[in-house]
Structure formats: structure tokens, C-alpha cells
Residue, then its C-alpha position, 0 to 999 in steps of 0.5 A: x553461459x554467464x554464471x553470475x547469480x543474483x539473489x535476495x533473502x526474505x526473513x519473515x518477523x512473527x510477533x505478538x498481535x500488535x495493539x493500539x499504542x504498542x511501540x512497533x519498533x520495539x517490538x521489532x527488536x524483540x522479535x528480531x533478537x528472538x528469530x536471531x537475525x540481525x539487520x545487516x546494511x541495506x536491508x529493507x523492512x517491509x511493514x504492513x500498514x495495519x500493524x503500523x496504524x494499529x501502534x499509531x491508534x488509528x483503530x476505530x470502534x464502529x459503535x461510536x460512529x453515527x452514519x449520515x445520509x450519504x453513508x446509509x445511501x452508499x452502504x446500502x448500494x454497495x452492501x457495506x456497514x453504514x458506519x465503515x461507509x461513513x469512515x470511508x467518506x471522511x477518509x477518501x478524497x473521491x469515490x468513483x463507484x464500487x461493487x458488493x462489499x467495496x467503494x472504489x475510492x482515491x485516497x491519499x492519491x491512489x486507488x484504495x477500496x473503501x479508502x483502505x480501511x481494514x476490518x480484517x486483522x482488527x479487533x470485533x466491531x473495530x476497523x483500522x484506517x490506513x496511517x496518518x502519514x506512511x511516509x513519515x511513519x516509515x521515516x520515523x521507524x527507519x531512524x530509530x532502526x538505524x540508531x539501533x543497529x549502526x547501519x543504513x537501512x530502508x523502510x516500506x509501509x506497504x498494503x495489498x491491492x488487487x490489479x484491474x481485471x485480475x484475481x488476488x492482490x499484490x503489494x503496494x508501498x504507501x510510504x517509503x524511507x531510506x531508498x529511491x522507491x521508483x527508478x527511472x529507467x529511460x535512457x538504459x538498453x533492453x537486450x537487444x540494444x534498443x534505448x527504453x523511453x518510459x519505463x520506470x521500476x516500481x522498486x518499493x511495489x515490487x519489494x511489497x509484493x515478494x514480502x506478501x508471500x510471507x505476511x500472508x492475508x490472514x493470522x499468520x502474525x508476520x507483520x514485517x518482513x526483512x529483505x536482504x540484498x535488494x538492488x536498491x539505491x540508498x538515500x538518507x531521504x524519505x521520497x514521496x511516492x511518485x503519482x501520476x494524474x488520472x488523465x494521464x493514466x492509461x486505465x483511468x484516462x481511458x475511463x474518463x474518456x468513455x464516461x465523458x462520450x457516454x454522457x455526450x451520447x445521452x445528451x444527444x438522444x443516442x445509444x452509448x452502445x453505437x459508438 
């Protein structure tokens, strides 16, 4: 039996409530010192997008928002505050539909309920938008942390998302700096020696999912998790998060095809359920 063990460590970094305009790096440095945690070479910082966005003044007071006609109609359809719906329209690339309490959008190239706008962990009467540029945010934070601790680090600005047909949230990396976010496993072999043809490892997303266990979704006040020992490939870059087209997506590609067939059947006067 092979006795070799692999492991990673995670440290939840508790902080005071982060408010608009706060210096998130300075807050982290103080919190790390109080927790007696010293970053090492290769450590990965996972930061909640809401904390990063708040520090970047992406907090909006709803009283200052006047919804337009489209926001009023969609807000009623999806049971959303029309002022928040107005912000969703402004922030997203496209709205596909929704369910009570959430509009399904494409925002910054990825699926995001309500354009990623967060009403939780925001002051009463306010919402938090996504960071304007999560990749740049991650890069700026990484460079300052590396300068402070004199070692190579990685930073992820992460969020939580639901998976199709599954209850509960997992992690999603919005912006990454300092390591390869998605590793190409094609050409490697499985345990039976068969080559892999399409597999890519969502390294950054998996690390955010792990960090979510300590961050929580409520009042834990753990906006950052330090991960040690993660098997990542460090680089002095901030790679774009790889994306695929909607047509090439296994989920969306089939939804688009089904929608096209339904529309074609309706034009021809057929019952869509008969196909």
C-alpha cells in the first residue's frame, strides 16, 4: 500500500465588518497578525467578492435608483425589488429568464443570478455589485501581499453559485492572480492508463468551493480563507478565466437547441411536446 499522503490546510481569517472604501489588504494584514498566521510561499488567498467590492465602493443605496419600465415589468415577473432589477439590467450582458426571487443572467461572460448583485452582507437598504474587474482586483491585492510578506502568493476573488438541478451553493472564481486557474489535463492518463481527451481541472473554482466551507453564507465574518499546500502552478501573471461559448456548453447548448425546436414547431403549428 502506498503510504504517501497529500493534504492542504485552510485558515479562516476573521475580520471586522468591511465597509465602503476600507483598505482590504491592510485589514487582512492586521487580521493575520492577530490570528498568528504568517503567509508562506505558495499560499493562496481566497477573498469573498462582496468584501472586495465593498472596499472598492461598489455599494449602492436603493433609494437612489429609479427603475425604468422594463425593470418594473421584470421586477413584477420575477418578484424582485424593481430598483434592484434596474441594477441587474445595467450590470448584466443578457437576461434569459428567472424564477421568483432571481433573474437568470449572463454577467461578465458567466451565469449569474441577479447579475451577481448581493443584498446579503450589505447595509439595510443597500446592495453590493460585483467588483468592476475581479481579475485586476486579485492582481492588485496579490502584489501588495507579496510585497508585504516577501513570498510568491496566489489570490482569488470568489463567489458562490448554484449548480443546475442541485440544491446548495458551490464556489466560483471570478478573478485570479498568481497561479494557473484552469489546468489542461488532456494527454494525461487515468488509473487504467487510458488517455484523457477533454478534461480540464477547474483549480481556482475548486479552491473557492473548499474555502466556502469556512467562509459560510451568513454572519460568520470570514471574508478570506488562506489555503496552504494546494497543488497549484505559480505564475507571475493574472490569467483570464477561460470560458466557453453558450453553443459549446453542454447545458446551454442543449437549452438553445430545444428553444430553437420549440420556436420552429410553434411556427409550423405543431405541439412542441410531440417532438
